[in-house]
C-alpha positions in Angstrom: 25.7 -1.5 -21.4 24.1 -4.9 -20.8 20.9 -6.3 -22.1 17.9 -6.5 -20.4 14.7 -8.8 -20.9 11.3 -7.5 -19.7 8.6 -10.2 -19.2 5.4 -8.9 -18.6 2.0 -7.0 -19.3 1.0 -4.9 -22.2 -2.5 -3.0 -21.6 -4.2 -0.3 -23.7 -4.7 2.5 -21.4 -8.0 4.5 -21.5 -7.6 7.6 -19.3 -9.9 10.4 -18.1 -8.9 13.6 -16.7 -10.9 15.5 -14.1 -10.6 18.1 -11.5 -11.2 15.4 -8.8 -11.8 11.6 -8.6 -15.6 10.7 -8.3 -17.0 9.4 -5.1 -19.0 5.9 -4.9 -22.2 6.4 -6.8 -21.0 9.7 -8.4 -21.2 10.6 -12.2 -18.7 13.5 -13.3 -19.8 14.9 -16.6 -17.0 16.9 -17.5 -14.0 14.9 -17.9 -11.3 14.8 -20.8 -10.5 11.4 -22.3 -7.5 10.2 -24.1 -6.0 6.4 -25.0 -3.0 5.0 -25.8 -0.6 2.3 -25.1 0.6 1.1 -21.6 1.2 -1.8 -19.3 3.5 -2.1 -16.6 6.0 -4.3 -18.8 5.4 -2.3 -21.8 6.1 1.0 -19.9 9.2 -0.4 -18.3 10.7 -2.2 -21.7 9.9 1.4 -23.7 11.6 3.3 -21.0 14.7 1.3 -21.1 14.8 1.6 -24.9 14.4 5.2 -24.6 17.5 5.3 -22.0 19.6 3.6 -24.6 19.4 -0.3 -23.3 19.3 -3.3 -25.6 16.0 -4.2 -24.1 13.7 -7.1 -25.3 10.1 -7.5 -24.3 8.1 -10.8 -24.0 4.2 -10.2 -23.8 0.8 -11.5 -25.0 -1.4 -9.2 -27.0 -4.9 -10.0 -28.1 -5.7 -10.3 -32.0 -7.7 -7.2 -31.9 -7.4 -3.3 -32.6 -5.8 -2.5 -29.3 -3.4 -5.2 -29.8 -2.5 -4.1 -33.3 -1.9 -0.6 -31.9 0.1 -1.9 -29.1 2.4 -4.0 -31.6 2.8 -0.9 -33.7 4.0 1.2 -31.0 6.2 -1.3 -29.3 8.1 -1.9 -32.6 8.3 1.7 -33.3 10.2 1.9 -30.1 12.8 -0.5 -31.2 11.7 -3.6 -29.3 12.0 -6.8 -31.2 9.0 -8.4 -32.8 9.9 -11.9 -31.7 8.8 -11.2 -28.1 5.3 -9.7 -28.9 3.0 -13.0 -28.9 -0.6 -13.1 -30.0 -3.4 -15.4 -28.3 -6.9 -15.8 -28.5 -7.6 -13.6 -25.5 -8.5 -9.9 -25.7 -5.5 -7.5 -25.2 -5.4 -6.2 -21.7 -7.0 -2.9 -20.9 -6.4 -0.4 -18.3 -9.0 2.1 -17.2 -7.4 5.2 -15.5 -8.9 8.3 -14.0 -6.5 11.2 -13.1 -7.5 14.4 -11.1 -6.0 17.6 -11.5 -3.3 17.3 -8.8 -1.8 14.2 -10.5 -3.4 11.7 -8.3 -4.8 8.7 -10.1 -7.1 5.8 -9.8 -6.3 2.6 -12.0 -8.6 -0.9 -12.8 -7.0 -3.3 -14.9 -8.8 -6.1 -17.0 -5.7 -8.4 -17.8 -6.9 -10.2 -20.9 -4.1 -12.0 -22.7 -1.6 -11.1 -20.0 -3.0 -13.6 -17.9 -2.1 -16.5 -20.5 1.5 -15.5 -20.5 3.7 -18.5 -19.2 7.3 -19.4 -18.3 7.0 -21.6 -21.6 6.5 -18.7 -23.6 10.0 -17.4 -22.2 11.9 -20.5 -22.5 10.8 -21.1 -26.0 12.5 -17.8 -26.9 15.8 -18.8 -25.1 17.8 -18.7 -28.2 16.6 -15.3 -29.0 17.1 -13.8 -25.6 20.8 -14.5 -25.5 23.0 -13.0 -22.9 20.4 -10.9 -20.9 21.9 -9.7 -18.0 19.0 -8.5 -16.2 15.4 -9.8 -16.1 12.6 -7.6 -15.1 9.2 -8.8 -14.1 5.9 -7.3 -12.5 2.5 -8.7 -11.2 0.2 -7.4 -13.8 0.6 -11.0 -15.2 0.0 -13.9 -12.9 2.2 -13.9 -9.7 3.4 -17.6 -10.5 4.8 -16.4 -13.9 6.8 -13.8 -12.0 8.3 -16.4 -9.6 8.9 -19.0 -12.3 10.9 -16.5 -14.4 12.7 -15.4 -11.2 13.7 -19.2 -10.6 14.6 -19.5 -14.6 16.7 -16.5 -14.4 18.7 -17.4 -11.4 19.5 -20.8 -12.6 21.0 -19.0 -15.8 23.0 -16.6 -13.9 20.8 -13.5 -14.4 19.9 -10.9 -11.9 15.9 -10.5 -11.4 14.0 -7.2 -10.5 10.4 -7.7 -9.3 8.5 -4.5 -9.4 5.5 -6.0 -7.1 2.6 -4.1 -8.7 -0.1 -4.5 -8.5 0.6 -6.0 -5.2 -0.2 -9.6 -4.6 0.7 -11.8 -1.8 3.9 -13.9 -2.0 5.5 -16.2 0.4 8.9 -15.9 1.9 10.1 -18.3 -0.4 9.0 -16.8 -3.5 10.3 -13.3 -2.5 13.6 -15.1 -1.7 13.9 -15.8 -5.4 14.1 -12.2 -6.5 17.5 -10.1 -6.4 15.8 -6.6 -6.2 12.2 -5.8 -5.4 10.9 -2.2 -6.0 7.7 -1.8 -4.4 6.1 1.7 -3.6 4.9 2.1 0.3 1.5 0.8 -0.2 3.0 -2.2 -1.9 5.6 -2.7 0.5 2.9 -2.8 3.3 0.9 -5.4 1.2 3.7 -7.6 0.9 4.8 -7.7 4.5 1.1 -7.8 5.8 0.7 -11.1 3.8 3.7 -12.4 5.6 2.4 -11.7 8.9 5.1 -9.4 9.6 4.4 -6.7 12.4 6.8 -3.7 11.1 4.7 -0.8 10.5 7.4 2.0 9.2 8.6 1.6 5.5 12.3 1.2 6.6 11.3 -1.7 9.0 9.1 -3.2 6.4 12.1 -3.1 3.8 14.6 -4.5 6.2 12.2 -7.4 7.0 12.2 -8.3 3.2 16.2 -8.2 3.2 16.1 -10.6 6.4 14.2 -13.0 4.2 16.7 -13.4 1.6 16.0 -10.4 -0.9 19.5 -8.7 -1.7 18.1 -5.3 -2.3 14.8 -3.5 -1.5 14.2 -0.1 -3.2 11.0 1.7 -2.1 9.7 4.5 -4.1 8.3 7.4 -1.9 6.9 9.8 -4.3 7.7 13.3 -3.4 9.7 11.9 -0.3 12.3 10.1 -2.8 13.2 6.7 -2.6 14.4 4.2 0.5 17.1 1.6 -0.2 17.4 -1.3 2.3 20.4 -4.1 1.9 22.5 -6.5 4.2 24.7 -3.2 4.5 21.9 -1.0 6.1 19.3 1.6 4.8 19.8 4.9 2.9 17.4 7.5 1.8 17.5 9.5 -1.4 16.0 12.8 -2.1 13.2 13.7 -4.4 13.7 16.0 -7.6 11.2 19.1 -7.3 9.1 19.1 -10.2 5.4 20.7 -11.3 3.4 17.2 -11.0 0.8 16.9 -14.0 0.1 13.2 -13.9 1.5 10.5 -11.5 0.4 7.6 -13.7 3.2 5.5 -14.7 6.0 7.2 -12.4 6.8 3.7 -10.8 7.5 2.3 -14.4 9.9 5.2 -15.4 11.6 4.8 -12.1 12.3 1.0 -12.8 13.5 1.7 -16.2 15.9 4.2 -14.9 17.0 1.9 -12.1 17.5 -1.1 -14.2 19.4 1.2 -17.1 21.7 2.1 -14.5 22.2 -1.4 -13.2 22.5 -3.0 -16.9 25.1 -0.1 -17.5 27.3 -1.3 -14.6 26.3 1.6 -12.1 26.3 1.4 -8.5 23.1 0.9 -6.6 23.1 4.4 -5.4 23.9 5.8 -8.8 21.0 3.6 -10.5 18.7 4.8 -7.7 19.1 8.3 -8.5 18.7 7.7 -12.1 15.4 5.9 -11.3 14.4 8.9 -9.3 15.2 11.5 -12.2 13.2 9.4 -14.4 10.2 9.2 -12.1 10.4 13.1 -11.6 10.5 13.5 -15.4 7.6 11.3 -15.9 5.2 13.5 -13.6 5.5 16.4 -15.4 4.0 15.0 -18.7 0.3 13.6 -19.3 0.3 10.0 -20.0 2.9 7.3 -19.5 4.5 6.8 -22.9 5.1 10.7 -23.1 6.5 10.7 -19.7 9.3 8.1 -20.5 12.6 10.3 -21.1 15.6 9.8 -23.1 19.1 10.0 -21.2 19.6 13.5 -22.4 16.4 14.6 -21.1 17.3 13.1 -17.8 20.6 14.8 -17.7 18.8 18.3 -18.0 17.7 17.5 -14.0 20.9 18.0 -12.3 21.7 16.5 -8.8 21.9 20.1 -7.0 18.0 20.7 -8.0 17.4 17.7 -5.3 15.9 18.6 -1.9 
């Protein structure tokens, strides 16, 4: 199992559960509240650790109660302390609404995440060591993700971008990444920003491959996943489960995918592991509780897939 470095966001997650999401201007008064650690970078790093990967996480937290809570949780999960930096900005916060069928809406105040730089990463080069795969997202600045990808490529490391939340990237910037893992909405946002006219997800994914991305893996929710590469396209079935909360499913998928790649799996094997991890996650309320161990995923047998 190779080593993975995750560079990205930590957010405190403030979640309300309600039978339906409010309409503009409407107040719903019978919601249930929960709070806990989150952020796409943190979720993916914890997910990798749960799957047995030697993962490290570089992030910025605030010197506030949310930051203290986050540091405690991340250390408890086995992530090394050297990557958890503290700055003057407040800890990032995600405000999440989840309705009864599992659908959600999220607003993020990035706080300290916006202060994370490539310099924070390169200053820790001696600590990073022989990381085989580097993972980034877009909850921090888009420039950070691109800078890290270029740094990773120069060092011979594979870089995976989870482009969430979607931000416009140029063709040259996208080509810096070896693997991109959007959902359908994020894929459409990336291609629209480039002025590409493809409308179907498969054509959009192929268009990104044509720009120089080796592998584009699109998560399709209950429809599974789509993989596009220079060899063509392939679809992967979902795993039928009872959905409780879709928050964090993409992070769980990315953790499973990267765990597979770091362990020497083929891309189809890694995508299947990602699909299993995402399926497991949506059966639990909250993201951290939905990040599985490898044993839990082994209980989701391939013959259950539709």
